[in-house]
C-alpha positions in Angstrom: 5.4 -19.1 -14.6 3.4 -18.0 -17.6 3.3 -14.2 -17.9 1.0 -12.1 -20.1 3.2 -9.3 -21.3 1.6 -5.9 -20.7 -0.7 -7.0 -17.9 -1.2 -3.9 -15.8 -0.7 -4.1 -12.1 -2.1 -1.2 -10.0 -0.2 -1.1 -6.7 -1.2 0.8 -3.6 1.5 2.8 -1.8 0.7 3.0 2.0 1.0 -0.4 3.6 1.9 -2.1 0.4 5.0 -0.5 -1.0 5.8 1.7 2.0 5.8 0.3 5.5 3.3 2.8 6.9 2.9 1.0 10.3 6.6 0.9 11.1 7.1 4.5 10.0 4.2 5.6 12.2 5.5 3.7 15.2 8.9 5.4 14.8 7.3 8.9 14.4 4.9 8.4 17.3 7.6 7.2 19.7 9.9 10.1 18.7 7.2 12.5 20.0 7.9 11.2 23.5 5.6 11.4 26.5 3.0 9.0 27.6 0.9 7.9 24.7 -0.8 4.6 23.8 0.9 2.5 21.1 -0.9 -0.1 19.1 1.6 -2.6 17.8 1.3 -3.2 14.0 0.5 -6.9 14.6 -2.4 -5.9 16.9 -4.1 -3.6 14.3 -7.7 -4.5 13.5 -8.9 -1.6 11.4 -7.8 -0.4 8.0 -7.7 3.3 9.1 -5.0 3.6 11.8 -6.9 6.2 13.7 -9.7 3.6 14.4 -7.2 1.5 16.3 -6.6 4.3 18.8 -8.8 5.6 21.6 -11.0 8.5 20.5 -9.0 11.0 22.7 -5.8 10.2 20.7 -7.2 10.2 17.1 -6.4 13.8 16.4 -2.8 13.3 17.6 -2.5 10.2 15.3 -3.7 12.2 12.3 -1.4 15.1 13.1 1.6 12.7 13.3 0.7 11.2 9.9 0.1 14.7 8.3 3.4 16.3 9.6 5.8 17.3 6.8 8.4 14.6 6.3 6.3 11.7 7.5 6.1 9.9 4.2 9.7 10.5 3.3 10.9 8.6 6.4 8.8 5.4 5.7 10.9 2.3 4.9 10.0 0.2 1.9 8.1 -3.0 2.7 10.5 -6.0 2.8 10.9 -7.5 -0.6 8.9 -4.8 -2.5 11.8 -3.4 -4.5 13.1 -6.8 -5.6 9.6 -8.0 -6.6 8.7 -4.8 -8.6 12.0 -5.0 -10.4 11.3 -8.6 -11.4 7.8 -7.8 -12.5 9.1 -4.9 -14.7 11.6 -7.3 -16.3 8.8 -9.8 -16.9 6.9 -7.2 -18.9 4.2 -6.1 -16.4 3.0 -2.5 -16.6 3.3 -1.2 -13.1 1.4 1.8 -11.8 1.2 3.0 -8.3 -2.4 4.0 -7.4 -2.8 6.0 -4.3 -5.2 8.4 -2.7 -4.9 12.2 -3.3 -4.1 14.5 -0.4 -1.7 17.2 0.8 1.2 14.7 1.1 1.0 13.7 -2.6 4.3 15.4 -3.6 6.1 13.8 -0.7 4.8 10.4 -1.6 5.9 10.9 -5.2 9.4 11.9 -3.9 9.4 8.8 -1.8 8.6 6.6 -4.8 11.3 8.3 -6.9 13.9 7.6 -4.1 13.0 4.0 -3.5 11.6 2.7 -6.8 12.9 5.2 -9.4 11.6 8.1 -11.5 9.6 6.0 -14.0 7.3 4.6 -11.3 7.1 7.9 -9.6 6.1 9.7 -12.8 3.4 7.2 -13.6 1.7 7.4 -10.1 -2.1 7.9 -10.2 -3.8 9.8 -7.3 -7.4 8.7 -7.2 -10.0 9.0 -4.5 -11.9 6.2 -6.4 -9.7 3.4 -7.5 -12.5 1.9 -9.6 -11.7 4.7 -12.1 -8.2 3.2 -12.7 -7.7 0.9 -15.7 -5.8 -2.3 -14.9 -5.9 -6.0 -14.7 -5.0 -6.3 -11.0 -5.1 -4.0 -7.9 -2.7 -5.0 -5.1 -4.1 -3.2 -2.1 -4.3 -3.6 1.7 -7.7 -1.9 1.7 -10.2 -4.7 2.2 -12.9 -2.7 0.3 -11.3 -0.5 -2.4 -14.5 0.0 -4.4 -16.2 3.1 -5.6 -18.7 4.5 -8.1 -18.4 1.8 -10.8 -17.5 -1.8 -11.1 -13.8 -2.1 -11.2 -12.0 -3.3 -14.4 -9.3 -4.9 -12.2 -9.3 -7.9 -9.9 -8.5 -7.1 -6.3 -5.7 -9.0 -4.6 -5.5 -8.2 -0.9 -2.1 -7.3 0.4 -1.7 -9.1 3.6 -1.9 -7.0 6.8 -3.1 -7.9 10.3 -6.3 -5.7 9.9 -7.5 -7.6 6.8 -6.7 -11.2 7.8 -10.3 -11.9 8.8 -11.4 -11.7 5.2 -11.4 -14.5 2.6 -9.9 -14.3 -0.8 -6.5 -14.2 -2.5 -3.8 -12.3 -0.6 -0.1 -11.7 -1.1 2.9 -10.1 0.5 6.2 -9.3 -1.2 7.8 -12.1 0.8 5.3 -14.8 -0.4 4.9 -13.4 -3.9 6.9 -16.0 -5.8 4.7 -18.8 -4.5 1.3 -17.0 -4.2 1.2 -14.9 -7.3 1.2 -17.8 -9.8 -1.7 -19.4 -7.8 -3.7 -16.2 -7.7 -3.3 -15.7 -11.5 -5.0 -19.1 -12.0 -8.1 -17.8 -10.1 -8.8 -15.1 -12.7 
C-alpha cells in the first residue's frame, strides 16, 4: 500500500473509536426495571434518542450524560491496532469530537485506551468542517457545517448509516477497504 506521509486523518470518537452502543446497552440494562431496549443492530437513526419512543428519550439522554458513562465504553474492535499501525505509517492522527460536558471524561478515555499523545491532540468542534485534514472517519452520515470541508468523508460503518452510498470502513475491514478508498480521492 502506498502511503503519503503526513496525511491527516480526523477520527470521530463516539461510535468510531469508542463502542458507544455497547456501552449504552450495558449502562441502560444496569438501571434495571422495565424499559425498552433497541439492539445496536436494529438502530436506524444517527442520534440514539431517535431510536427510542418519545416517552423514553429523556431517560436515554440522562443515561448518556451520567458521570462515568464515557469512561466505561469499550474500544471498538480493532481500533487500537489500526491506529497504532497508521501512526507507524506516518499518518497524522487527530480525534475530532463534539464539545460538551463530558469532554474531559472523553479525553481521559482516549488517554487510557489510545495514549496521551492522541488525547492531547483531540479537537472538540461543533462544526467539523472547521477541522483541517485530508480524511474524516465518522459514523455521522452528514458531518457538514458552515463551510465546504477540506477533508474527504469516509463513513464508519454502523447499522444506522448502511442505507447510504459511498465509501465506508470499519476497523475490522480496514486493511482491505482503506487502500481502495484512497484510490477514490
